[in-house]
C-alpha positions as CSV (number, residue, x, y, z in Angstrom):
1,M,17.7,-18.7,-18.7
2,S,18.1,-14.9,-19.3
3,R,18.2,-12.2,-16.7
4,L,16.7,-8.8,-17.6
5,T,16.3,-5.6,-15.6
6,G,13.5,-3.1,-15.7
7,V,12.0,-0.7,-13.1
8,G,10.5,-2.4,-10.1
9,V,7.2,-0.6,-9.3
10,S,5.5,-3.0,-6.8
11,S,7.6,-4.9,-4.4
12,G,7.7,-8.7,-3.8
13,R,9.1,-11.7,-5.5
14,A,7.0,-14.3,-7.4
15,S,7.5,-17.0,-10.0
16,G,5.3,-19.1,-12.3
17,P,4.2,-19.8,-15.8
18,V,3.8,-17.0,-18.4
19,A,0.4,-15.7,-19.7
20,R,0.9,-13.4,-22.6
21,V,-1.4,-10.4,-23.1
22,A,-2.3,-10.0,-26.8
23,D,-1.1,-6.9,-28.6
24,P,-3.7,-4.5,-30.0
25,L,-5.6,-5.4,-33.2
26,P,-3.7,-4.4,-36.4
27,E,-4.3,-1.0,-37.8
28,P,-7.6,-1.0,-39.7
29,P,-7.4,-0.2,-43.4
30,A,-8.8,3.0,-44.9
31,T,-10.4,1.1,-47.7
32,P,-12.8,0.0,-49.1
33,A,-15.1,3.1,-48.9
34,P,-18.5,2.3,-47.4
35,A,-21.3,2.0,-49.8
36,D,-23.5,4.2,-47.6
37,P,-21.4,6.6,-45.3
38,T,-24.5,7.5,-43.3
39,V,-25.2,3.8,-42.5
40,E,-21.6,3.2,-41.7
41,A,-21.3,6.2,-39.4
42,A,-24.4,5.0,-37.5
43,R,-22.5,1.9,-36.5
44,I,-20.0,3.8,-34.3
45,R,-22.2,5.0,-31.5
46,P,-23.9,1.7,-30.7
47,A,-20.5,-0.1,-30.7
48,A,-19.2,2.5,-28.2
49,E,-22.3,2.1,-26.0
50,T,-21.8,-1.6,-25.9
51,V,-18.2,-1.2,-24.8
52,A,-19.2,1.3,-22.1
53,E,-22.0,-1.1,-20.9
54,Q,-19.4,-3.9,-20.6
55,L,-17.1,-1.7,-18.6
56,F,-19.9,-0.4,-16.3
57,E,-20.9,-4.0,-15.7
58,R,-17.3,-4.9,-14.6
59,A,-17.3,-1.7,-12.4
60,A,-20.4,-2.9,-10.6
61,R,-18.6,-6.0,-9.4
62,V,-15.7,-4.2,-7.7
63,E,-15.1,-1.4,-5.3
64,G,-12.7,1.4,-4.5
65,D,-10.0,2.5,-7.0
66,A,-10.8,-0.3,-9.5
67,K,-14.4,0.8,-9.7
68,A,-13.3,4.4,-10.3
69,V,-10.9,3.3,-13.1
70,L,-13.5,1.2,-14.9
71,E,-16.2,3.9,-14.6
72,T,-13.8,6.5,-15.9
73,T,-12.8,4.3,-18.8
74,A,-16.5,3.6,-19.6
75,A,-17.3,7.3,-19.6
76,M,-14.4,7.8,-22.0
77,A,-16.0,5.4,-24.5
78,L,-19.1,7.6,-24.6
79,D,-17.1,10.9,-25.1
80,P,-19.3,12.9,-27.5
81,A,-16.3,14.7,-29.0
82,L,-14.6,11.4,-29.9
83,L,-17.7,9.8,-31.3
84,S,-18.7,12.9,-33.3
85,Q,-15.2,13.2,-34.8
86,A,-15.2,9.6,-35.8
87,E,-18.7,9.9,-37.4
88,Q,-17.5,13.0,-39.3
89,L,-14.5,11.1,-40.7
90,V,-16.8,8.5,-42.1
91,A,-19.1,11.2,-43.6
92,T,-16.4,13.5,-45.0
93,R,-13.7,11.0,-46.1
94,S,-15.7,7.9,-46.7
95,L,-13.6,5.9,-44.2
96,P,-14.8,2.6,-42.8
97,A,-16.0,2.9,-39.2
98,P,-13.1,1.1,-37.6
99,R,-10.6,3.3,-39.4
100,A,-12.5,6.4,-38.5
101,V,-12.5,5.4,-34.8
102,F,-8.8,4.6,-35.1
103,E,-7.9,8.1,-36.5
104,A,-10.2,10.0,-34.2
105,A,-8.9,8.3,-31.1
106,N,-5.3,8.7,-32.2
107,G,-5.8,12.4,-32.5
108,F,-7.1,12.6,-28.9
109,A,-4.2,10.4,-27.7
110,D,-1.6,12.6,-29.4
111,A,-3.1,15.7,-27.8
112,L,-2.9,14.1,-24.4
113,R,0.7,13.0,-24.9
114,A,1.6,16.5,-26.0
115,A,0.1,17.8,-22.8
116,G,2.7,15.9,-20.7
117,G,2.5,14.9,-17.1
118,Y,-0.7,13.3,-15.7
119,M,-2.6,14.0,-18.9
120,A,0.0,12.2,-21.1
121,E,-0.6,9.1,-18.9
122,R,-4.2,9.1,-20.0
123,A,-3.3,8.5,-23.7
124,R,-3.0,4.8,-23.0
125,D,-6.6,4.9,-21.8
126,V,-7.8,6.4,-25.1
127,Q,-5.9,3.7,-27.0
128,D,-7.6,1.0,-25.0
129,I,-11.0,2.5,-25.7
130,R,-10.1,2.7,-29.4
131,D,-9.2,-0.9,-29.6
132,R,-12.3,-2.0,-27.7
133,I,-14.7,-0.1,-30.0
134,I,-12.8,-1.4,-33.1
135,A,-13.1,-5.0,-31.9
136,E,-16.8,-4.5,-31.3
137,L,-17.2,-3.1,-34.8
138,H,-15.4,-6.2,-36.2
139,G,-17.3,-8.5,-34.0
140,V,-14.2,-10.0,-32.4
141,T,-12.9,-10.4,-28.8
142,P,-11.0,-7.3,-27.7
143,P,-7.3,-7.6,-26.9
144,G,-6.5,-7.8,-23.2
145,V,-5.8,-10.2,-20.3
146,P,-6.6,-13.8,-21.3
147,E,-8.8,-16.0,-19.1
148,L,-6.3,-17.6,-16.7
149,K,-6.6,-21.4,-16.1
150,Q,-3.9,-21.4,-13.4
151,P,-1.9,-18.8,-11.3
152,S,0.3,-17.0,-13.9
153,I,2.6,-14.0,-14.5
154,L,1.2,-11.6,-17.0
155,L,3.6,-10.5,-19.7
156,A,2.6,-7.6,-21.9
157,R,3.8,-4.8,-24.0
158,D,1.8,-2.5,-21.8
159,L,-1.5,-2.8,-19.8
160,A,-4.5,-0.6,-20.0
161,P,-6.2,0.6,-16.8
162,A,-9.3,-1.5,-17.7
163,D,-7.0,-4.6,-18.1
164,T,-5.6,-4.3,-14.6
165,A,-8.5,-2.8,-12.6
166,D,-10.2,-6.0,-11.7
167,L,-7.4,-8.5,-11.8
168,D,-7.7,-11.4,-9.4
169,P,-4.6,-11.4,-7.2
170,A,-5.2,-15.1,-6.5
171,M,-4.6,-15.9,-10.2
172,V,-2.1,-13.1,-11.2
173,L,1.3,-13.8,-9.5
174,A,3.1,-10.7,-11.0
175,L,3.1,-8.3,-13.9
176,V,5.9,-7.7,-16.4
177,T,5.7,-5.1,-19.2
178,E,8.1,-4.0,-21.9
179,E,6.8,-0.4,-21.8
180,G,5.4,1.9,-19.1
181,G,7.0,3.7,-16.2
182,P,6.9,4.2,-12.4
183,T,3.8,6.4,-12.6
184,S,1.7,4.3,-15.0
185,H,-1.6,2.8,-14.1
186,T,0.1,-0.6,-14.1
187,A,2.3,0.5,-11.3
188,I,-0.4,2.1,-9.3
189,L,-2.9,-0.8,-9.5
190,A,-0.2,-3.5,-9.0
191,R,0.7,-1.8,-5.7
192,S,-2.9,-1.6,-4.7
193,L,-3.4,-5.3,-5.3
194,G,-0.1,-6.3,-3.7
195,I,1.1,-7.9,-6.9
196,P,4.9,-7.7,-7.7
197,A,5.4,-5.7,-10.9
198,V,8.4,-4.7,-13.1
199,V,7.9,-2.3,-16.0
200,A,10.1,-1.1,-18.9
201,V,11.8,-4.5,-19.3
202,R,13.2,-3.8,-22.7
203,G,13.5,-6.8,-25.1
204,V,11.5,-9.2,-22.9
205,L,8.9,-9.8,-25.6
206,A,11.5,-10.6,-28.2
207,L,12.9,-13.6,-26.3
208,P,11.9,-16.9,-27.8
209,D,10.4,-19.8,-25.9
210,V,9.8,-18.1,-22.6
211,V,7.4,-20.3,-20.6
212,G,8.3,-19.3,-17.0
213,L,9.4,-16.1,-15.2
214,T,10.8,-15.2,-11.8
215,V,10.0,-11.5,-10.9
216,D,11.5,-9.3,-8.2
217,G,9.4,-6.2,-8.0
218,S,11.9,-4.6,-5.5
219,S,15.1,-4.9,-7.6
220,G,13.4,-4.8,-11.0
221,E,15.1,-8.1,-12.0
222,V,13.2,-10.6,-14.3
223,E,14.6,-14.1,-14.9
224,T,13.2,-15.9,-18.0
225,S,13.1,-19.6,-18.4
226,A,12.4,-21.9,-21.3
227,E,11.4,-24.6,-18.8
228,P,8.5,-24.6,-16.4
229,V,9.2,-22.9,-13.0
230,A,7.5,-23.6,-9.7
231,V,4.6,-21.4,-8.8
232,R,5.5,-19.0,-5.9
233,A,3.1,-16.3,-4.9
234,A,4.3,-13.1,-3.2
235,E,3.4,-12.7,0.5
236,R,0.9,-10.0,0.9
237,V,0.4,-7.8,4.0
238,A,-3.3,-7.3,4.8
239,A,-4.3,-3.7,4.4
240,A,-6.7,-4.1,7.3
241,E,-3.8,-3.9,9.7
242,W,-3.9,-0.1,9.5
243,N,-6.0,1.7,12.2
244,G,-6.7,4.7,10.0
245,V,-4.5,7.1,11.8
246,G,-1.4,8.3,10.0
247,A,1.5,8.0,12.5
248,T,4.7,6.1,13.1
249,A,5.0,3.5,15.8
250,D,5.9,6.1,18.4
251,G,3.2,8.5,17.5
252,H,4.9,10.9,15.1
253,Q,2.1,12.3,13.0
254,V,2.2,11.9,9.2
255,K,-1.0,12.6,7.2
256,V,-1.9,9.8,4.8
257,V,-4.0,11.4,2.2
258,A,-5.1,10.9,-1.4
259,N,-4.7,12.3,-4.9
260,V,-8.0,13.0,-6.6
261,G,-9.2,14.5,-9.9
262,S,-12.9,13.8,-9.9
263,A,-15.9,13.1,-7.7
264,A,-15.4,9.4,-8.3
265,D,-11.8,9.7,-7.1
266,A,-13.0,11.5,-4.0
267,R,-15.4,8.7,-3.2
268,A,-12.7,6.1,-3.6
269,A,-10.4,8.1,-1.3
270,V,-13.0,8.1,1.5
271,A,-13.6,4.4,1.0
272,A,-9.9,3.7,1.4
273,G,-9.7,5.6,4.7
274,A,-7.7,8.6,3.4
275,E,-7.3,11.3,6.1
276,G,-8.0,14.0,3.5
277,V,-6.7,15.1,0.1
278,G,-3.1,16.1,-0.7
279,L,-3.6,16.9,-4.3
280,F,-6.9,17.8,-5.9
281,R,-6.3,18.2,-9.7
282,T,-8.7,20.8,-11.0
283,E,-8.0,20.3,-14.8
284,F,-11.1,18.1,-15.2
285,C,-13.2,21.3,-15.0
286,Y,-11.5,22.8,-18.1
287,L,-10.8,19.9,-20.4
288,G,-12.6,20.1,-23.7
289,A,-14.0,23.6,-22.9
290,N,-13.8,26.0,-25.7
291,D,-14.6,28.8,-23.3
292,E,-13.4,29.3,-19.7
293,P,-15.8,27.7,-17.3
294,T,-17.7,30.3,-15.3
295,V,-17.1,30.8,-11.6
296,T,-20.5,29.2,-10.9
297,T,-19.7,26.2,-13.0
298,Q,-16.3,25.7,-11.4
299,R,-17.7,26.2,-7.9
300,R,-20.3,23.5,-8.4
301,A,-17.8,21.1,-9.8
302,Y,-15.3,21.6,-7.0
303,Q,-17.9,21.4,-4.3
304,E,-18.9,17.9,-5.6
305,V,-15.3,16.7,-5.1
306,L,-14.9,18.5,-1.7
307,A,-18.2,17.3,-0.2
308,P,-17.0,14.0,1.2
309,F,-14.2,15.7,3.2
310,V,-16.2,17.9,5.7
311,G,-13.8,19.0,8.4
312,K,-10.8,17.4,6.7
313,S,-7.8,18.9,4.9
314,V,-7.9,19.2,1.2
315,V,-5.1,20.7,-0.9
316,V,-6.3,22.1,-4.2
317,R,-3.9,22.7,-7.0
318,T,-4.7,25.6,-9.3
319,L,-5.0,25.0,-13.0
320,D,-1.9,23.2,-14.4
321,A,-2.2,24.1,-18.0
322,G,-0.5,26.1,-20.7
323,A,1.3,25.5,-24.0
324,D,2.1,21.8,-23.1
325,K,-1.5,21.3,-21.9
326,P,-3.4,23.3,-24.5
327,L,-6.8,24.8,-23.6
328,A,-8.7,26.6,-26.4
329,F,-9.6,29.7,-24.3
330,L,-6.0,30.4,-23.2
331,D,-4.7,30.8,-26.8
332,M,-1.1,30.3,-25.7
333,G,0.3,29.8,-29.2
334,V,3.0,27.4,-30.2
335,E,6.2,27.0,-28.3
336,P,9.4,25.1,-29.5
337,N,9.8,23.3,-26.2
338,P,6.4,23.4,-24.3
339,A,7.5,21.2,-21.4
340,L,9.9,24.0,-20.5
341,G,7.6,26.8,-21.5
342,V,4.6,28.8,-20.2
343,R,2.8,26.3,-18.1
344,G,1.3,26.0,-14.6
345,V,1.5,29.2,-12.5
346,R,3.4,30.9,-15.4
347,V,0.1,31.1,-17.3
348,A,-1.3,33.1,-14.5
349,F,1.4,35.7,-14.7
350,D,0.0,36.7,-18.2
351,R,-3.7,35.9,-17.3
352,P,-4.1,36.7,-13.6
353,D,-7.8,37.1,-14.2
354,V,-8.2,33.3,-14.9
355,L,-6.4,32.5,-11.7
356,D,-8.5,35.0,-9.7
357,R,-11.7,33.5,-11.0
358,Q,-10.6,30.0,-10.1
359,L,-9.6,31.1,-6.6
360,E,-13.0,32.7,-6.2
361,A,-14.7,29.4,-7.2
362,I,-12.5,27.4,-4.9
363,A,-13.2,29.7,-2.0
364,G,-17.0,29.4,-2.7
365,A,-16.7,25.6,-2.9
366,A,-14.8,25.5,0.3
367,A,-17.6,27.4,2.1
368,D,-20.2,25.2,0.5
369,S,-18.6,21.9,1.5
370,G,-17.1,22.5,4.9
371,A,-13.7,21.1,3.9
372,E,-10.6,22.7,5.2
373,V,-9.1,23.9,1.9
374,S,-5.6,25.0,1.1
375,V,-4.5,26.1,-2.4
376,M,-1.1,25.5,-4.1
377,A,0.4,26.6,-7.4
378,P,2.1,24.2,-9.9
379,M,5.5,24.9,-11.5
380,V,6.7,27.6,-9.0
381,A,10.5,28.2,-9.5
382,T,11.4,31.2,-7.3
383,A,10.5,32.9,-4.0
384,D,9.1,35.9,-5.9
385,E,6.7,33.7,-7.7
386,A,5.6,32.0,-4.5
387,A,5.0,35.4,-2.8
388,W,3.0,36.7,-5.8
389,F,0.8,33.6,-5.7
390,A,0.3,33.7,-1.9
391,E,-0.8,37.3,-2.1
392,R,-3.6,36.4,-4.6
393,V,-4.7,33.4,-2.6
394,R,-5.1,35.5,0.6
395,A,-6.9,38.2,-1.3
396,A,-9.4,35.6,-2.4
397,G,-10.2,34.9,1.3
398,L,-8.4,31.5,1.4
399,P,-6.4,30.9,4.5
400,R,-3.4,28.8,3.3
401,A,-1.2,29.2,0.2
402,G,1.4,26.7,-0.9
403,V,3.5,25.7,-3.8
404,M,4.3,22.5,-5.8
405,V,8.0,21.7,-5.8
406,E,8.5,20.3,-9.3
407,V,11.3,22.5,-10.6
408,P,14.8,21.7,-9.2
409,A,15.3,25.4,-8.5
410,A,12.4,25.3,-6.1
411,A,14.0,22.5,-4.2
412,L,17.3,24.2,-4.0
413,T,15.7,27.5,-2.7
414,A,13.1,25.7,-0.5
415,A,13.9,27.9,2.5
416,E,13.3,31.1,0.7
417,I,10.1,29.8,-1.0
418,L,8.7,28.4,2.3
419,D,9.3,31.7,3.9
420,A,6.8,33.2,1.5
421,V,4.1,30.5,1.8
422,D,2.4,28.2,4.3
423,F,3.5,24.8,2.9
424,A,5.1,22.9,0.0
425,S,4.2,19.7,-1.7
426,I,6.8,17.8,-3.8
427,G,5.6,16.4,-7.1
428,T,8.1,13.7,-7.4
429,N,7.0,12.6,-10.9
430,D,7.7,16.0,-12.5
431,L,10.7,16.8,-10.3
432,A,12.4,13.5,-11.4
433,Q,11.6,14.4,-15.0
434,Y,13.2,17.8,-14.8
435,V,16.2,16.6,-12.7
436,F,17.1,13.9,-15.2
437,A,15.9,15.6,-18.4
438,A,14.0,12.4,-19.0
439,D,10.4,12.3,-20.3
440,R,8.4,10.4,-17.7
441,M,6.3,8.8,-20.5
442,A,9.4,7.4,-22.3
443,G,9.7,3.7,-21.4
444,A,13.4,3.7,-22.5
445,L,14.1,6.3,-19.8
446,A,12.0,4.8,-17.0
447,E,15.0,3.9,-14.9
448,L,16.0,7.6,-14.7
449,N,12.5,8.4,-13.4
450,D,12.8,5.7,-10.7
451,P,11.8,7.6,-7.4
452,W,14.6,5.8,-5.6
453,Q,17.2,7.8,-7.6
454,P,19.6,9.2,-5.0
455,A,19.7,12.6,-6.8
456,L,16.0,12.9,-6.4
457,L,16.1,11.8,-2.7
458,R,18.8,14.4,-2.0
459,L,16.6,17.2,-3.4
460,I,13.7,16.0,-1.3
461,A,15.9,16.1,1.7
462,E,16.7,19.7,1.0
463,V,13.0,20.6,1.0
464,G,12.4,18.5,4.2
465,R,15.3,20.3,5.9
466,A,13.9,23.7,5.0
467,G,10.4,22.7,6.3
468,R,11.8,21.6,9.7
469,Q,13.8,24.8,10.1
470,L,10.8,27.0,9.4
471,G,8.2,24.8,11.1
472,K,6.2,24.4,7.9
473,P,4.6,21.3,6.4
474,V,6.2,19.5,3.5
475,G,4.2,16.9,1.6
476,V,4.8,14.5,-1.3
477,C,2.0,14.0,-3.8
478,G,3.9,12.1,-6.5
479,E,3.6,8.3,-6.9
480,A,6.7,7.9,-4.8
481,A,4.4,8.3,-1.8
482,A,2.5,5.1,-2.8
483,D,5.5,2.8,-2.2
484,P,5.2,1.7,1.5
485,L,9.0,1.3,1.9
486,L,9.8,4.6,0.2
487,A,7.1,6.3,2.1
488,G,9.0,5.6,5.3
489,V,12.2,7.0,3.8
490,L,10.3,10.2,2.8
491,V,9.1,10.6,6.3
492,G,12.7,10.2,7.5
493,L,13.7,13.0,5.1
494,G,11.3,15.4,6.8
495,V,8.1,14.9,4.9
496,T,5.0,15.5,7.0
497,S,2.2,14.2,4.6
498,L,2.0,11.6,1.9
499,S,-0.6,11.8,-0.9
500,M,-1.2,8.9,-3.3
501,V,-3.7,7.0,-5.3
502,A,-6.6,6.0,-3.0
503,A,-5.9,2.2,-3.2
504,A,-2.4,2.6,-1.8
505,V,-3.5,4.4,1.4
506,P,-4.1,1.5,3.7
507,A,-0.8,-0.2,2.9
508,V,1.2,3.0,3.4
509,G,-0.6,3.8,6.6
510,A,0.2,0.3,7.9
511,A,3.9,0.5,6.9
512,L,4.4,3.8,8.7
513,A,2.9,2.3,11.9
514,E,5.5,-0.5,12.0
515,H,8.6,1.6,13.0
516,P,9.4,4.7,15.1
517,I,10.5,7.9,13.4
518,E,14.1,7.4,14.3
519,A,14.2,4.1,12.4
520,F,12.8,5.9,9.3
521,R,15.5,8.6,9.7
522,R,18.2,6.0,9.8
523,A,16.8,4.3,6.7
524,A,16.7,7.7,5.0
525,E,20.4,8.3,5.8
526,Q,21.3,5.0,4.3
527,A,19.3,5.6,1.1
528,L,20.8,9.1,0.7
529,A,24.3,7.6,0.8
530,A,23.6,5.1,-1.9
531,A,25.0,5.4,-5.5
532,T,22.1,3.8,-7.4
533,P,18.3,3.4,-7.1
534,A,18.7,-0.4,-6.4
535,A,21.3,0.3,-3.7
536,A,19.1,3.0,-2.1
537,R,16.1,0.6,-1.9
538,A,18.2,-2.3,-0.6
539,A,19.9,0.0,2.0
540,A,16.5,1.3,3.3
541,D,15.1,-2.2,3.4
542,A,18.0,-3.5,5.3
543,A,17.9,-0.6,7.8
544,L,14.2,-1.3,8.5
545,N,13.9,-5.0,8.3
546,R,17.2,-6.5,9.4
């Protein structure tokens, strides 16, 4: 038996036999050249349409977040830019169709990884689509989750969204991956399904003769066995226990809201019972655009997302783009270290007209939809930047201006920044990345990006303290909010709203209702005093459940 450690991303303990997820198909060769490039190129689009049809059929059998994930992946398979580029590679370089799809998709995936943050996490989606189309072109079964004959623990290098979206919790005891991180789709969907999961377990695939696993999704420990182990399923709390009102057991109000980035996300949030939206990502309106979308185009797109939230609070984040998230019309040039360069609100300092047009579109969409809209800026670092942004928001006729706290400087000067705006929202994913100088997409650094890191919790406490002193709301919209245990600790640190993937909403709402606010404050104190992420989680769990 061997004991390995990764990052626990979905709590619970389970054990059982291993079911290995096959690695992607080998890289397709660039030879031989097709006899007729026109005929060869014509094979690509039908293969992509077949893949999309299969994914849409799976989406029709599920609801909520799983449905949205599968529909988004299916739409990606039909992306005209991807298919056109693959067809051109066949025509101009005489590549076989599988190789052309491979190279075109890799180019898209590389661009997403270079973008960083949320966009980088979508690179895995593109690779999944690539492999499915290539498998269809070869006439073979695509790689992915095998058909399970008995309850098992899935072991994989990584899992694509389409692999995890419609897993059967009755058959999947737990998930273990060698790659991935706390903000991956594997983590998000495992929590939504109540399946224990540990990611970034380095070296687990290289161990010979592993037939059984014991997984602790809380501590991140994975025990491997060369002998069969008894099947033990994790106990799951029914999401239906939540009454739909975000509050602690003694009535302390905490908004339980959702992160959205499309109309499909918005529908999933409503279906999950979210009380509103804590992070509306607007980048979808700009991706792939050679020219800046007009105010009318933006207004129409935003209104479609806002429409389901009549009378409810929606926090819209302005364009989070720049040198690390290249958009053709911004023409930002090349930077030696784009993650630390001109991105987020910094782009608006040079191009305030782009921000002003977006604010005009948001104000129009708010009026069209009847949602209670607030606006916040990403990557704010100083009080002067916050004040500059707030002035433009109010000039656009929008009533509430806020900031994202993603830069450590913003957390350390939270009181001054909150004095200039109406609210703050902590992006724990990026804040952790910058605190630890650790790329959130690097599996080898996943432990540093663990949201239970005491250094991260102490920065969140600073922002919460400033919010209480000034009487201004402080939210969390990173994936830390989706962990029911950590959500209570965040509330104990002074957080007043929690925003997460839609599927996690009911479980978090139910967890908050189990204890009074003072219990969460005691748990937060214990977590803050810990020296390691594992100790912080254990201390909080003991404080709430002893």
